[in-house]
Structures are given as C-alpha cells and as structure tokens.
KETI-768885 format. One record per residue (C-alpha): x, y, z; residue in one letter. Coordinates in Angstrom, 1 decimal, always signed. Each point is the difference from the previous one (the first is absolute). Last residue first. Example, Ala and Ser with C-alpha at 12.3 -4.5 7.8 and 13.67 -1.06 7.14 Angstrom:
<pts>
px,py,pz,resn
+13.7,-1.1,+7.1,S
-1.4,-3.4,+0.7,A
</pts>
This chain:
<pts>
px,py,pz,resn
-60.2,+22.5,+102.2,P
+0.7,-2.6,-2.6,R
-2.4,+0.0,-2.9,P
-2.5,-2.9,-0.1,R
+0.5,-2.2,-3.0,S
-1.4,+0.0,-3.5,L
+1.9,-1.8,-2.8,G
-3.0,-0.8,-2.1,L
+0.4,-3.8,+0.4,K
+0.7,+0.3,+3.7,R
-3.0,+2.3,+0.5,M
-2.3,-2.3,-2.0,R
+1.0,-2.9,+2.3,S
-0.6,+2.1,+3.1,R
-3.5,+0.9,-1.3,L
-0.8,-3.6,-0.7,T
+1.0,-1.0,+3.5,S
-2.1,+2.8,+1.4,P
-3.1,-1.2,-2.0,Q
-1.2,+2.7,-2.3,L
-2.9,+2.4,+0.0,D
+2.3,+3.0,-0.6,L
-1.3,+1.8,+3.1,L
+0.1,-3.2,+2.1,A
+3.6,-0.8,-1.2,A
+1.1,+3.6,+0.7,A
-1.0,-0.2,+3.7,G
-2.9,+2.0,+1.4,G
-1.1,-3.1,+2.0,D
+2.6,-2.7,+0.1,G
+3.0,-0.7,-2.2,E
+2.3,+2.1,-2.2,I
+0.9,+3.1,+2.0,K
+2.5,+2.0,-2.1,W
-1.1,+3.4,+1.4,R
-3.5,-0.8,-1.2,T
+0.1,+2.9,-2.5,Q
+3.5,-0.8,-1.0,E
-1.0,-3.6,-0.6,L
-2.9,+1.1,-2.1,V
+2.3,+2.3,-2.1,A
+2.5,-2.8,-0.5,H
-2.8,-2.4,-1.1,I
-1.2,+2.5,-2.6,H
+3.5,+0.9,-1.3,R
+1.0,-3.6,-0.4,R
-3.3,-0.8,-1.7,E
+0.4,+2.8,-2.5,V
+3.5,-1.0,-0.7,D
-1.2,-3.6,-0.5,E
-2.5,+1.2,-2.5,L
+2.7,+1.6,-2.0,T
+0.6,+3.7,-0.3,G
-2.8,+2.5,-0.2,A
+2.1,+2.7,-1.5,G
+3.8,-0.3,-0.4,D
+1.3,+1.6,+3.2,N
-2.6,-1.5,+2.3,P
-2.1,+2.2,+2.2,A
+0.3,-1.1,+3.7,A
-3.4,-1.1,+1.1,F
-1.5,+1.7,+3.0,A
-2.8,-1.1,+2.2,I
-1.7,+3.1,+1.4,V
-1.9,-0.3,+3.3,V
-3.5,+1.3,+0.3,P
-1.3,-0.8,+3.4,R
-2.6,-2.7,-0.6,E
-3.5,+0.1,-1.2,A
-2.4,-2.7,+1.1,P
-0.9,-2.6,-2.6,G
-1.4,-0.6,-3.5,T
+1.1,+3.4,-1.5,S
-1.4,+1.0,-3.3,P
+2.1,-0.2,-3.2,V
-0.9,+2.9,-2.4,V
-1.9,+2.1,+2.5,S
+2.8,-0.7,+2.5,E
+2.4,+1.9,-2.2,E
+3.2,-1.7,-0.8,V
+3.3,+1.4,+1.2,T
+3.5,-0.2,-1.5,L
+2.6,+2.0,+1.7,V
+2.8,+1.8,-1.9,H
-2.0,+3.0,-0.9,G
-2.9,+1.2,-2.1,T
-1.8,-3.2,-0.7,S
-3.1,+0.1,-2.2,L
+1.6,-1.9,-2.9,I
+1.6,-2.5,+2.4,V
-3.4,-0.6,+1.7,A
-1.7,-0.6,-3.4,R
+2.7,-2.5,-1.0,E
-0.3,-1.8,+3.4,V
-3.7,-0.4,-0.4,V
+0.3,-1.3,-3.6,N
+2.6,-2.5,+1.0,Q
-2.1,-1.3,+2.9,L
-3.0,-0.3,-2.3,E
+2.0,-2.1,-2.5,R
+1.4,-2.1,+2.8,V
-3.4,-1.1,+1.3,N
-3.2,+1.7,-1.2,G
-1.8,-1.1,+3.2,P
+2.9,+1.3,+2.0,W
-1.0,-1.1,+3.6,A
+1.7,+3.0,+1.7,Y
+2.0,-0.9,+3.1,A
+3.4,+0.5,-1.7,C
-1.1,+3.2,-1.6,L
-1.3,+1.4,+3.4,R
+3.2,-1.0,+1.8,R
+2.3,+1.5,-2.7,M
-1.9,+3.2,+0.0,T
+0.3,+0.2,+3.8,E
+3.7,-0.7,-0.2,S
+0.6,+2.8,-2.6,A
+1.8,-1.2,-3.1,I
+3.4,+1.5,-1.0,Q
+2.0,+0.6,-3.2,S
-2.1,+2.4,-2.1,V
+2.1,+2.5,-1.9,P
-2.3,-0.1,-3.1,K
+1.2,-0.2,-3.6,G
-3.0,-1.9,-1.2,L
+1.9,-3.1,-1.2,K
+2.4,+0.1,+3.0,K
-2.8,+0.4,+2.5,A
-2.0,-2.7,-1.8,L
+2.8,-2.6,+0.4,R
+0.7,+1.0,+3.6,E
-3.6,+0.0,+1.1,M
-0.9,-3.2,-2.0,F
+2.8,-2.0,+1.7,F
-0.7,+1.5,+3.4,T
-3.7,-0.9,-0.1,L
+0.6,-3.4,-1.4,L
+2.5,-0.9,+2.7,L
-2.3,+1.4,+2.7,P
-2.9,-2.0,-1.5,I
+1.9,-3.4,-0.2,D
-0.9,-1.0,+3.5,G
-3.6,+0.5,-0.8,T
+0.0,-3.0,-2.3,R
-3.5,-1.3,+0.2,E
-1.6,+3.4,-0.3,R
+2.1,+0.5,-3.2,L
-1.9,-2.7,-1.8,P
+1.9,-3.3,-0.7,P
+0.8,-1.0,-3.5,V
-1.2,-3.6,-0.6,T
+1.8,-2.1,-2.7,V
-2.0,-2.7,-1.7,P
+1.7,-2.7,-2.1,F
-2.2,-1.9,-2.4,V
-3.0,+2.2,+0.7,N
-0.3,+1.3,-3.6,L
-0.9,-3.3,-1.6,R
-2.3,-0.9,+2.9,Y
-1.8,+3.4,-0.4,F
-0.3,-0.4,-3.7,L
-1.7,-3.4,+0.5,D
-2.3,+1.6,+2.6,S
-1.2,+2.8,-2.3,R
-0.6,+3.2,+1.8,F
-3.4,+1.7,+0.4,T
-1.8,-3.2,+1.1,G
-0.5,+1.1,+3.6,D
+2.0,-3.0,+1.2,G
+2.8,+0.8,-2.4,V
-0.1,+3.7,+1.2,A
+0.2,-1.3,+3.6,A
+3.1,-1.9,-0.9,K
+1.3,+3.0,-1.8,L
+0.0,+2.2,+3.1,D
+0.8,+3.3,-1.6,R
+3.2,+2.0,+0.3,N
+1.5,-1.5,-3.1,T
+3.3,-0.8,-1.6,A
+1.1,-2.1,-3.0,V
+3.4,-1.2,-1.1,I
+0.1,-1.8,-3.4,V
+3.2,-1.3,-1.6,R
-0.1,+0.4,-3.7,V
+1.1,-2.1,-3.0,D
-2.5,+0.9,-2.7,V
-1.8,-1.7,-2.9,K
-2.3,+2.1,-2.2,V
-2.8,-1.8,-1.8,T
-1.0,+1.5,-3.3,R
-3.8,+0.6,-0.4,T
-0.1,+3.6,+1.1,G
-3.0,+2.2,+0.9,G
+1.3,+0.5,+3.6,I
+3.5,-1.5,+0.2,P
+0.2,-3.8,+0.2,E
+1.6,-1.8,+3.0,F
+2.8,-2.3,+1.0,E
+2.0,-1.2,+3.0,R
-2.3,-3.1,+0.2,E
-1.1,+0.0,+3.6,Q
+0.7,+3.5,+1.3,L
-0.9,+1.5,-3.4,V
-3.2,-2.0,-0.1,R
-1.0,+1.1,+3.5,L
+0.5,+3.7,-1.0,L
-2.3,-0.6,-3.0,K
-2.8,-1.3,+2.2,V
+0.6,+2.7,+2.6,Q
-0.5,+2.6,-2.7,T
-3.6,-1.0,-0.4,E
-0.6,-0.2,+3.7,P
+1.1,+3.6,+0.5,S
+3.3,+0.8,+1.7,V
-0.3,+1.9,+3.3,E
+1.5,-2.8,+2.1,G
+3.3,+0.5,-1.9,V
+0.6,+3.2,+1.9,E
+3.6,+0.1,-1.2,D
+1.0,-2.2,-2.9,L
+3.8,-0.2,-0.1,F
+1.5,-1.4,-3.3,I
+3.5,-1.6,+0.1,T
+2.6,-0.4,-2.7,G
+0.6,-2.1,-3.2,G
-3.2,+1.5,-1.6,D
-1.1,+3.0,+2.1,A
-0.9,+2.1,-3.0,L
-2.1,-2.8,-1.4,K
-1.9,-0.3,+3.3,F
-0.4,+3.7,+0.1,R
-1.9,+0.1,-3.3,G
+1.3,+0.6,-3.4,D
-2.0,+2.5,-2.2,R
-1.1,-0.3,-3.6,N
-1.4,+3.3,-1.3,D
-3.1,+2.1,-0.2,I
-1.8,-1.9,+2.8,A
-2.3,+3.0,+0.8,G
-3.2,-2.0,-0.5,T
+0.8,-3.7,+0.4,F
+2.2,-2.6,-1.5,A
+0.8,+2.2,-2.9,G
+3.8,-0.3,+0.3,K
+1.0,-2.9,+2.2,V
-0.2,+0.0,+3.8,H
+2.3,-0.3,+3.1,G
-0.1,-2.7,+2.7,F
+0.2,+1.8,+3.3,L
-1.1,+3.5,-1.0,E
-2.6,-1.3,-2.5,S
-1.5,-2.2,+2.7,E
+0.0,+2.8,+2.5,V
-1.7,+2.5,-2.3,L
-3.7,-0.8,+0.5,G
+0.4,+0.0,+3.8,T
+1.7,+3.4,+0.0,A
+3.5,-0.2,+1.3,I
+1.1,+1.1,+3.5,A
-1.1,-3.3,+1.7,G
+2.2,-2.1,-2.2,C
+3.1,+1.9,+1.0,N
+2.5,-1.4,-2.5,V
+3.8,-0.2,+0.6,K
+2.5,-1.4,-2.5,V
+3.3,-1.2,+1.6,L
+2.4,+0.0,-2.9,P
+2.8,-2.5,-0.7,R
+3.4,-0.3,+1.8,G
-1.7,-0.9,+3.2,R
-1.5,-3.2,-1.6,R
+2.2,-2.4,+2.0,P
-1.8,+1.3,+3.1,S
+1.2,+2.2,+2.8,R
-1.0,+3.3,-1.6,D
-3.4,-1.5,-0.9,H
-0.8,-1.0,+3.5,I
+1.1,+3.3,+1.5,A
-2.1,+1.9,-2.6,R
-3.1,-2.0,+0.9,A
+0.7,+0.7,+3.7,I
+0.4,+3.7,-0.8,L
-3.3,-0.1,-1.8,E
-1.7,-1.5,+3.0,K
+1.1,+2.9,+2.2,G
-2.6,+0.1,+2.8,T
-2.0,+2.9,-1.6,G
-3.3,-1.9,-0.5,T
-0.2,-3.2,+2.1,E
+2.0,-3.1,-0.8,G
+0.2,-3.1,-2.0,L
+2.7,-0.7,-2.7,I
-0.8,-3.0,-2.2,L
+3.1,-1.5,-1.6,V
+0.1,-2.1,-3.1,T
+3.0,-2.3,+0.0,A
+3.0,+0.6,-2.2,D
+2.5,-0.7,+2.7,T
+2.9,+2.0,+1.4,P
-2.4,+2.5,+1.7,A
-2.0,-2.6,+2.0,V
+2.3,-0.5,+3.0,R
+1.4,+3.5,+0.3,E
-3.5,+1.4,-0.2,V
-1.3,-2.3,+2.7,D
+2.9,+1.2,+2.2,A
-1.2,+3.6,-0.7,L
-3.5,-0.8,+1.2,A
+1.4,-1.6,+3.2,Q
+2.2,+3.1,+0.5,L
-3.1,+2.2,-0.3,L
-1.9,-1.9,+2.7,A
+3.0,-0.2,+2.3,P
+0.6,+3.8,-0.1,S
+3.2,+1.1,-1.8,R
-0.9,+3.1,-1.9,G
+0.5,+1.9,-3.2,V
-0.3,-1.5,-3.4,I
+1.9,+1.7,-2.8,D
+3.4,-1.6,+0.8,G
-1.2,-3.6,+0.6,F
+2.9,-1.9,+1.5,N
-2.1,-1.6,+2.8,H
+2.8,+0.8,+2.6,D
+0.0,+3.6,-1.1,Q
+2.8,+1.3,-2.4,R
+3.3,+1.2,+1.5,I
+1.9,-3.1,-1.0,E
-1.5,-0.1,-3.5,E
+1.2,+3.5,-0.5,Q
+3.4,-1.0,+1.1,L
+0.1,-2.9,-2.4,Y
-1.3,+2.1,-2.9,V
+2.7,+2.6,+0.8,N
+2.6,-2.7,+0.1,E
-1.1,-1.3,-3.4,A
+0.1,+3.5,-1.4,A
+3.5,+0.5,+1.5,L
+1.1,-3.2,-1.6,R
-1.5,+0.9,-3.3,D
+1.7,+3.4,+0.0,R
+3.3,-1.6,+1.0,L
-0.2,-2.5,-2.8,R
-1.1,+2.7,-2.5,R
+3.0,+2.2,+1.1,V
+2.3,-3.0,-0.4,E
-1.4,-0.7,-3.5,E
+0.6,+3.6,-0.9,H
+3.6,-0.3,+1.1,A
+0.3,-3.2,-2.1,L
-1.4,+1.8,-3.0,C
+2.2,+3.1,+0.4,D
+3.1,-2.2,+0.3,D
-1.1,-2.0,-3.0,L
-0.5,+3.1,-2.0,A
+3.4,+1.3,+0.9,T
+1.6,-3.3,-0.9,A
-1.9,-0.1,-3.3,V
+1.3,+3.4,-0.9,A
+3.6,-1.0,+0.9,S
-0.4,-3.3,-1.9,G
-1.3,+1.9,-3.1,V
+3.1,+2.3,+0.1,Q
+2.4,-2.9,+0.4,E
-2.0,-1.8,-2.8,L
+0.7,+2.9,-2.3,L
+3.8,+0.0,+0.7,D
+0.0,-3.8,-0.2,R
-1.4,-0.2,-3.5,Q
+0.6,-3.8,-0.3,L
+2.2,-1.5,-2.7,H
+0.6,-3.4,+1.5,R
-3.4,-0.1,+1.6,Y
-1.6,-2.6,-2.3,A
+3.1,-2.1,+0.1,G
-2.0,-3.3,-0.3,E
-3.7,+0.4,-0.8,A
-2.7,-0.9,+2.4,D
+0.2,+3.4,+1.8,A
+0.0,+0.9,+3.7,M
-0.2,+3.5,+1.5,F
+0.7,+1.0,+3.6,F
-0.6,+3.0,+2.2,L
+1.4,-0.6,+3.5,V
-1.2,+1.5,+3.3,G
+0.0,+2.9,+2.4,R
+3.8,+0.5,+0.2,C
+0.4,+2.7,+2.6,R
+2.6,+2.8,+0.3,D
-2.0,+2.5,-2.0,G
-2.3,-1.9,-2.3,T
+1.5,-3.1,-1.7,V
-1.9,-2.4,-2.2,L
+2.7,-2.6,-0.9,P
+0.4,-1.5,-3.5,L
-0.7,-3.4,-1.4,A
+0.4,-1.1,-3.7,C
-0.5,-3.7,-0.8,L
+0.2,-2.0,-3.2,S
-1.0,-3.6,-0.6,E
-3.7,-0.5,+1.1,M
-1.8,-3.3,-0.4,R
-2.3,+0.7,+3.0,E
+1.2,-3.1,+1.8,R
+3.6,+0.6,-1.0,E
-0.2,+3.7,+1.1,M
-1.5,-1.0,+3.4,V
+2.6,-2.7,+0.5,D
+2.9,+2.3,-0.9,F
-1.4,+2.7,+2.4,T
+0.0,-2.5,+2.8,V
+3.5,-1.4,-1.0,P
+1.7,+3.4,+0.2,F
+3.8,-0.6,+0.2,E
+0.2,-3.3,-1.7,D
-2.7,+0.1,-2.7,R
+0.1,+3.8,-0.7,L
+2.2,-0.1,-3.1,E
-2.1,-2.9,-1.4,A
-2.9,+2.5,-0.1,R
+1.5,+1.6,-3.1,T
+0.9,+3.5,-1.0,G
+0.4,+1.4,+3.5,T
-0.3,+3.6,+1.3,V
+0.3,+0.6,+3.8,I
+0.0,+3.6,+1.2,W
+1.4,+1.2,+3.3,A
-1.5,+1.0,+3.3,R
+2.0,-2.7,+1.8,N
-2.7,-1.3,+2.4,R
-3.0,+0.5,-2.3,L
+1.9,-1.1,-3.1,V
+1.1,-3.2,+1.8,W
-3.6,-0.6,+1.2,N
-1.2,+0.5,-3.6,C
+2.4,-2.7,-1.2,A
-1.7,-2.5,+2.3,T
+1.7,-2.7,+2.0,G
-1.1,+1.2,+3.4,L
-3.0,+2.3,-0.2,A
-2.5,-2.8,+0.4,P
-2.9,+0.6,-2.5,L
-3.4,+1.5,+0.4,V
-2.4,+0.7,-3.0,T
-2.3,+3.0,-0.7,P
-1.8,-0.1,-3.3,Q
-0.4,+3.5,-1.5,T
-3.0,+0.9,-2.0,S
+0.2,+0.5,-3.8,E
-2.1,+2.0,-2.5,E
+1.3,-0.5,-3.5,A
+1.1,-3.5,+0.6,A
+3.4,-1.3,+0.9,G
+2.2,-2.9,-1.1,R
+0.2,-0.8,+3.7,P
-2.5,+1.8,+2.2,T
+2.0,+2.7,+1.8,L
+1.9,-0.9,+3.0,L
+0.1,+1.5,+3.5,H
+2.7,-1.9,+1.8,G
+0.2,-0.2,+3.7,Q
+3.5,-0.9,+1.2,L
+0.8,-1.9,+3.1,K
+2.3,+0.3,+3.0,D
-2.9,-0.6,+2.4,G
-1.5,+3.4,-0.3,E
-0.3,+1.6,-3.5,I
+2.4,+1.3,-2.6,P
-1.7,+1.2,-3.2,L
+0.5,-1.5,-3.5,E
-1.4,+2.0,-2.9,I
-1.2,-1.7,-3.2,G
+0.2,-0.6,-3.7,F
-0.2,-3.2,-2.0,R
-0.1,-0.2,-3.8,Q
+2.5,+2.8,-0.5,T
+1.8,+2.1,-2.6,P
+0.5,+3.3,+1.7,V
-0.9,+3.4,-1.5,I
-3.7,-0.2,-0.8,A
-0.5,-2.7,+2.6,R
+0.8,+2.5,+2.7,L
-3.0,+2.2,-0.5,C
-2.5,-2.9,-0.2,G
+1.4,-1.5,+3.2,A
+0.1,+3.3,+1.9,L
-3.8,+0.1,+0.1,A
-0.3,-3.5,+1.4,G
+2.7,+0.7,+2.6,F
-1.8,+3.2,+1.2,L
-3.5,-1.6,+0.0,E
+1.3,-3.0,+2.1,D
+2.0,+2.3,+2.2,R
-2.8,+2.3,+0.9,H
+0.9,+3.7,-0.2,L
-0.7,+0.5,-3.7,H
-0.5,+3.1,-2.1,R
+3.3,+1.9,+0.3,G
+2.2,-3.0,-0.4,I
-1.8,-1.1,-3.2,A
+0.5,+3.5,-1.4,R
+3.6,-0.1,+1.1,N
+0.5,-3.3,-1.9,V
-1.7,+1.4,-3.1,A
+2.1,+3.1,+0.1,L
+3.1,-2.1,+0.4,L
-1.0,-2.1,-3.0,V
-0.9,+3.0,-2.1,E
+3.4,+1.6,+0.9,R
+1.8,-3.2,-1.0,E
-1.9,-0.1,-3.3,R
+0.9,+3.6,-0.7,S
+3.7,-0.6,+1.0,M
+0.1,-3.0,-2.4,R
-1.6,+2.1,-2.8,E
+2.6,+2.8,+0.5,F
+2.8,-2.5,+0.1,R
-1.2,-1.5,-3.3,E
-0.3,+3.4,-1.5,Y
+3.6,+0.7,+0.9,G
+1.1,-3.4,-1.3,L
-1.8,+0.7,-3.3,C
+1.5,+3.5,-0.3,N
+3.5,-1.4,+0.7,D
-0.5,-2.7,-2.5,V
-1.0,+2.6,-2.6,G
+2.9,+2.2,+0.7,V
+2.4,-3.0,+0.0,A
-1.3,-1.0,-3.5,I
+1.0,+3.3,-1.4,A
+3.4,-0.1,+1.7,A
+0.6,-3.6,-1.1,A
-0.7,+0.9,-3.6,I
+2.3,+3.0,+0.2,D
+2.8,-2.2,+1.5,G
-0.5,-2.7,-2.7,L
+0.3,+2.7,-2.6,L
+3.1,+1.4,+1.7,K
+1.6,-3.4,-0.1,P
-0.3,+0.1,-3.8,P
-1.3,-3.4,-1.3,C
+2.5,-1.5,-2.4,T
+1.2,-2.8,+2.3,D
-3.5,-0.4,+1.6,W
-1.2,-3.0,-2.0,A
+3.4,-1.7,+0.6,G
-1.6,-3.5,-0.4,A
-3.5,+0.1,-1.4,A
-2.9,-1.2,+2.2,S
-0.5,+3.4,+1.7,A
-0.7,+0.9,+3.7,V
-0.2,+3.5,+1.5,L
+0.1,+0.1,+3.8,A
-1.0,+3.1,+1.9,L
+0.8,+0.7,+3.7,A
-1.9,+1.8,+2.8,G
-0.6,+3.3,+1.7,V
+3.6,+1.2,+0.3,T
+0.1,+3.5,+1.5,E
+1.2,+3.3,-1.4,G
-3.5,+1.3,-1.0,R
-0.6,-3.2,-2.0,S
+2.4,-2.9,-0.7,R
-0.7,-3.2,-1.7,L
+3.2,-2.1,-0.1,P
+0.7,-1.8,-3.3,L
+0.4,-3.7,-0.8,A
+0.7,-1.0,-3.6,A
-0.4,-3.6,-1.0,T
+1.1,-1.8,-3.1,S
-0.8,-3.6,-1.2,R
+1.7,-2.3,-2.4,M
+2.6,-1.1,+2.5,G
+0.2,+2.4,+2.9,E
+0.6,+3.7,-0.5,E
-0.5,+2.5,+2.9,V
-0.2,+3.8,-0.2,V
-0.1,+1.9,+3.3,I
-1.3,+3.5,+0.0,P
+1.5,+2.5,+2.5,E
-1.1,+1.4,+3.4,R
-0.1,-2.9,+2.3,G
-2.2,-1.6,+2.7,G
-2.8,-1.0,-2.3,H
+2.5,-1.0,-2.6,A
+1.6,-2.4,+2.4,R
-3.4,-1.4,+0.9,A
-0.9,-0.3,-3.7,L
+3.2,-1.8,-0.6,L
-0.6,-2.4,+2.9,P
-3.4,-0.7,-1.5,R
+1.3,-1.0,-3.4,R
+1.2,-3.5,+0.9,R
-3.2,-0.7,+1.9,D
-2.1,+1.4,-2.8,D
+1.4,-2.7,-2.3,D
-1.0,-2.7,+2.5,A
-3.5,+1.5,+0.5,D
-0.9,+3.0,+2.2,P
-3.6,+0.3,+1.3,T
-1.3,+3.0,-1.8,R
-2.3,+3.0,+0.7,P
-2.2,+0.5,-3.1,R
+0.5,+2.9,-2.3,G
+0.2,-2.1,-3.2,D
+3.6,+1.1,-0.5,S
+1.1,-1.4,+3.3,D
-0.3,+1.6,+3.5,Y
+2.4,-1.0,+2.9,T
-0.5,+0.5,+3.7,R
+2.4,+1.1,+2.7,E
+0.9,-0.2,+3.7,A
-3.2,-1.8,+1.2,A
-2.1,+1.6,+2.7,G
-1.7,+3.2,-1.1,V
+1.0,+2.5,-2.6,L
+1.7,-2.6,-2.1,N
+3.0,+1.5,-1.8,P
-0.2,-0.1,-3.8,V
+1.6,-2.3,-2.6,L
-1.0,+0.6,-3.5,V
+0.2,-2.6,-2.8,M
-0.4,+0.6,-3.8,V
+0.1,-2.9,-2.5,R
+0.6,-0.1,-3.8,E
+2.2,+3.0,-0.4,V
+1.5,+0.8,-3.4,P
-0.4,+3.7,+0.8,L
-2.1,+3.0,-1.2,L
-3.5,-1.3,-0.9,E
+0.3,-2.8,+2.6,A
+0.7,+2.6,+2.6,L
-3.5,+1.6,-0.3,G
-1.8,-3.4,+0.3,K
+2.1,-0.9,+3.0,A
-0.8,+3.3,+1.6,I
-3.7,-0.4,-0.5,A
+0.1,-3.6,+1.4,P
+2.1,+1.3,+3.0,L
-2.3,+3.0,+1.0,L
-3.2,-2.0,+0.4,T
+1.3,-2.3,+2.8,A
+2.3,+2.7,+1.3,C
-3.1,+2.0,+0.9,E
-0.7,+3.7,-0.3,R
+0.5,+0.4,-3.7,H
-0.1,+3.0,-2.4,Q
+3.2,+1.8,+0.9,S
+2.2,-3.0,-0.9,A
-1.6,-0.3,-3.5,I
+0.8,+3.7,-0.7,Q
+3.6,-0.5,+1.1,N
+0.2,-3.1,-2.2,L
-1.4,+1.9,-2.9,R
+2.8,+2.6,+0.5,L
+2.6,-2.7,+0.0,V
-1.4,-1.4,-3.3,A
+0.1,+3.5,-1.6,A
+3.6,+0.4,+1.1,L
+0.9,-3.4,-1.4,E
-1.6,+0.8,-3.4,R
+1.5,+3.5,-0.1,A
+3.5,-1.4,+0.4,G
+2.0,-0.5,+3.1,L
+3.9,+0.3,-0.6,D
+0.2,+3.6,+1.3,A
-1.0,-0.9,+3.5,P
-2.0,+2.5,+2.0,R
+0.8,+0.0,+3.7,N
+3.6,-0.9,-0.5,G
+1.5,-3.5,+0.0,T
+0.5,-2.7,+2.6,E
+2.1,-2.9,-1.1,R
-1.4,-3.5,-0.3,A
+1.2,-2.9,+2.2,A
+0.6,-3.3,-1.9,V
-0.4,-3.5,+1.5,E
+0.8,-3.2,-1.7,A
-1.3,-3.4,+1.0,M
</pts>
C-alpha cells in the first residue's frame, strides 16, 4: 500500500477549470439544502459522480450520543462496516484527526480520505472510492480540498440541526417529567405518569423504582411489562441482599450492563429476576436528594447492549427530577399518614367521651331509655322490620335514625314519610308513585318514596293513620318487596328496610277493624318502645341543660344558669308533650331571658308543690358552645354537689336531688373525674 500526502495550495488554484469550479459551486448549493446526513450523502454522491471517477462515497461523523462515530454510505444509510471498510476505517479515523487528504492505492481500487473541517474544527472525514487503480493521481489536491470544504459545511449544518433536535427532544422529555411531577403526589400515579415520559428516551420493556423498606428489603413499583397506554404500578418486595439496586442505593453509583450474565455472581437475585422476565440489559441509577438516596430508578430491556450508548447527561437530569418528585411524594404520604392517625385518635377520643349508650343525638341515661337503646343495638345490624312505639314528642324519629346509622344500609338514604301529614288521597301516590295521566293533575311520571329508598331505609311515621286501601299495598311491599305505581302495569321491585312508628295502640285498632291484622303482624316483628318523659324524670336536668346551652349559642344569648325553683318545677311537671314540649319551653325561655339566669314563667309550667327559696344552680359555660353530653352532665352534677356542699347521701343530699342511688352517683363522679376539693 502506498501513501501520498498532497501539498496545500492557495485559496484559488490556477489549475481548476470552469467545469471543476461549477461542480464545487453545485456541491456548496447541495450542502446548504439538507438538514440530515441521510439525505445529504446521496445528493453529494450524485454531484461528485459528474466530476470525479468516484463509485462510492463514505462519510465518518462523530456520534452525538454514545458511540464514538458513525459511517454513512452513498445511499445515505448508516453502515455496519464490512471487510473492505475495516481496512479503510483507520484511514478515515486518521483523516478525521488530521488536516491533509490521504490517498491510498491498493490493487485495482483507489481510496482518498480527507478531513472535513468547518470553522476551524474537524467535523468528520470523507472517503472517495474508485475501482480503477491510481484514480486520484491526476486529481488536483486543491480540488479534493475544495470538495471536502463544501461537504464539511453541509455535514456541520446537519450535525448542528441534529444537536438542536436532540436538545428539543430532551427539553420536551424534561418538561413532560416535570408536568408529571407537578400533578401527582401519590406514588402509583407518579410512577405511571413518568413511565410514558421515560420510554420516549430509554429503550425499556420493564421500568420501576426500588424503595428501601424495613427488614433489609426493597419494595419495587413496577409497570405492567410490555406496557399498555394506561398502566398501574405493581408493588413487589425482594430481599435487598444480592440485588443490583441495593448496590446502587448504598454506593450512589450507576450500574449499566449489556447482558444479565454479568450479574450472575455478584447480584444473583437481580439475575434470577431478569432471567425469569427474559431481560438482558440493565440500567440502574440512584435517586439522590440532598444527602439522602431515596431509591433507585431502573430500566430493563430484552436486547443485549441496549444501554451501551445511553444519554447519561439527560438521564442525570431526569433522575434528579424524579428524586425531587419522589421526595415530595414520600413527604406527602407521611403527612397523610399523620393526618389519618390524628383523625383516628380524634375519633377514638370522641368515642371515649360519648355517653355509655353511644348515641350522640339522644340525651339521657334512665333505665327505660337505656333499654330502648339496647334494643336498637340488637336490631340495627339486621334487615328486620322495626315498629317504634311511643307518645308524641318522645323522639321516635331519632330512634329510627339511630337504627339506620348502625345498619349495613347506612351508606344509602333514610327516606322519611309522615303518613299523618299527607292527605288521604295522596298517601298512595306519595309512597308508590304514579304514571302520567293516572289521575287529574298527574302530568308526568313520578317515583314514590319506596323507589327513592331502594337500597336504603324508609321510615313511615304515624303509620296508624294509613287508609285501609293503602294498607293493602303496604302489606304487599313488606311481603314481596314489589308494587305497582298508581295507574301503572309494570311491577317495580325494591330492596328496602322498613321502619314504622306510631303513637296509636295498633292492637286496639286491629280490634276495632281500622287496621289490618296481617299488616300489624308484619310490622310488629321487632317493637321498640320509647319511654315518655314522665317515666325518665332523672333525664330532665340533662335535657334542660343540653337544650339551654345549644339554644343560647344558636340565639346569641348569654344564658348559662338555671334557677333552682325553675329546675324544681320543670322536673316535677308531667310533660304531656314529652321532649318536644320541653325543648319548646326552653327555647321560649331563652328568647325571653335578659341575663345569665334562665327562668320559666309559672304560667307556662305551673308549680306542683310548695315554693322554695330561689337558689341558682350555675353551669359553667363551655368554651365551644354546648359541648358534649358528658360535659353537660359533669357541670350539672358538679353544680348540685356544690349546692349540697358535697353531701351525697341522706335527705338534702346530691343523690336525692338527682334521683340517683348514692352508689350510682359515686360511680358517675369517678368516671367524670369529680372529687371534693380539699379545704
């Protein structure tokens, strides 16, 4: 092989003719018209064929990412070198690093290798191949230099545009990553959003993040292999020992392997996973924020050497963004965990300060009331029909609400119907609905209350007022769980629990023939009797204080005390209207009050015994309004103890005033934390 170095000449050689100059000008024009080497090379090869005896053109350019160089042939496609190319490649490399053309002659073939220089820097190398021996002997070196200069400008432009496109893609990837970070604070959503972004720049069939957890283990959040458009993460747990991710986590360094065999000895757990999933290549990088390594970002691919030419600078930026997002995500999870813990503790504390019967809206602890609430606890978890019996104003609706709230249907509605408040002719329409044109005024289809209560509970108050005609349909609903709307022919099936209430004696109504016996037996599956207020006089002070404090807060009144004489009269009163009447009396008294002491006029609640010296029983006003029922009870008992100078037993003692056994009062005092102050 012979090698000849050409001499450099002036800027405008005298030995170039018009044909050569025109060809060089055309090459300059061609070079300015292309942005990609893949289209530039075929156009250059065609232009050179008109000027030189060249049969093949090759250009060596640096690879912007990963590999050191790449070669383009005359057809514009990147080439994998063959045997002849392997002999020429060193010449291209030498030309790439030099300043002068190199002419090589071998057998019947000739090759000229020229450096491509633009703006004072070498941007590649050009190889011209001819089949004739000595094809370049008569070619002026200056012509080769001008050709190389024209091609160098085009290659430099293509490389510049390629750099611009790469930077644009990287910017889009980083923007997408940051958009994903900004929208998601749950790790599954975050990792799923990042997956779509990262697949655009990393060849991967398996992506995930490994997080260290207790027990020297790693929790992996993987994407569905060979992913779908919308993917959810699949958490897995592996022992940390023997994994490549654990090494990355501890050393805060990358691991990039071309085959899984490289991991067999040092990281057998990772090797087994990759073998099972048929993965070959691995890339794992640490996610570091500040002085902490939060986890490891890893990619796996089924091709060997998939990460040989990885864009590490871009992945470093992505890794930093993911680390920040993961840090925020874990911090948000900790905040949620603490919030849920506080909420659970708050619920627990609220449960602790509830009354023994655990019914927040029902005030009292008399034996008759506690018996009714015990019945509620027993029947609530079932689907049995409940008949609530009690006088007007005793709180039957509260009992119905308590049953519903403790039943499996509490997530569905409780539909309430007062049968006594609806005109007789409209009750059936209200309960079962009607179709358009069923009667005058039925201008549209309308669903009844049973349909609205489907899946939940229906509460029929004053069921004893239902007409005999409606009783027939009601019986069918209870038996078959189906009915027809008025004027309709289609049967409607419902899944409804029925709770009914009445202040009437239904047994007597059955005997009189005004209430169907079969319906009564269907309703009377589990009766619950709500005691009248006259049978729970011990609850009257609690109710009075409860309503006084709640209404004082609602009406903006400074009332915080009840006069002893008023308390005596109210406790001795029979209360025919029960709790509803008591609430109305207290509300009127609060409205009329002008100071801190609540008094009720005797004309409203007459005295039933001799008057006593008016002594005021005070209740410390709570900071947050009415407070809990237990707070009310504590203040009431404390006030009575102060009045009796902490005398518990005997005449004039607190137990007698509170209508409690002394042992019961002492037990309540211990539970409420009340003790006699030391002198």
